C-alpha positions, 0 to 999 in steps of 0.5 A: 655442935652445929646442925650438920655436925650433929647429923653426921655424929648421929649418922656415924653412931647408926653406922657403927651400930649397924656394923656391930649388929651385922657382926653379931649376926654373922657370928651367930650364923657361923656358930649355928653352922658350926654346931650343925656340922659338929652334930653331923660329923658326930652322928656319922662318925662310924659310918664312913666307908667307901674309901673315905678318909679317917677322922684324923685326916679330915681334921688335918685337911681342915687345919691346913685350909684354916691356918693358911686362909685358903679359899679356892679348893679342889678335891679329886675323889669325893667318895661319899663326902667325909673329906669334903665336909671337913674341907668345906667346913674350913672354907666356911671360915675363910669365905671360900668354896670347894669344887669336888669331883666324883665319878661314881653316881651312887657315891656322888649322890650320897655325898650331895645328900651328906653335904645338904645334911651338914649344912655346907652345900653353899660352900661346895660345887659337887660335880659328877664327872671323870676327873681324868677328863675334867681336872685338865679342863679346870682353869683355877686358880686354886690354892688348895688341892686334895687328891684321893682318887685312883692312885696310879693317876696321882702324878697326872693329876698333879701335872694338871693342877700345878700350873693353876696352883697359886704361890703359897698353895698346897697340894695334899694327897692321901695314902702316900708313902715314901717307899713303894710299899705301905706299912702293911706290906701292900703296894701304895701305888703313890710312891711315883707321885711322891718322888715326882713332887719331891723333884719339883724345885718350886715345891716343899713336899713332906709326909705328915707323921700325925696321919696314919694313912699317909697324908702328903703335903706339897707347898708351892713356894712363894 
């Protein structure tokens, strides 16, 4: 092996060693974040009120994002941050980021504090705003949208985000039931939205049976 060949050989070894070190460092950082998020969710497990999703639905949202590799997410209705935590945790795996919108200042500030405590703030762009006004102004594109705000406005939110949703993307919505009434006999306020999404020919819409709170998913055909 000549001098130049020996130099290149050593250079390649150093490069491979550097890549391995960076990979191990990235794995360590991800593992540390995972432990922090798990600890946060466990310590707050019975404290989520203010219209937050139940734990099982948070896990459903997490799985949807991770399994589809989504990276550009929008949440309409932050509340105090339970669903946003699950979505952002999933985005930490895919390298994405979440825009989440909350109109109530107290809930917004509590959510921001929760995102800080969970260690997920770098993956979240939390905005204090009226979603009626802000959502139509967002350019996207998005590949995952979660709607959990004022039920009577679900259809309007969908109409605003559909043009900015990428093929293969998903719109998930909470408290959606196939009929005009929920299983407890109360009006769900989202049956109009469900029927609207089912009529969209470029979407496949269903309600997930494993959710007890009515999580619907609408996947945009590729």
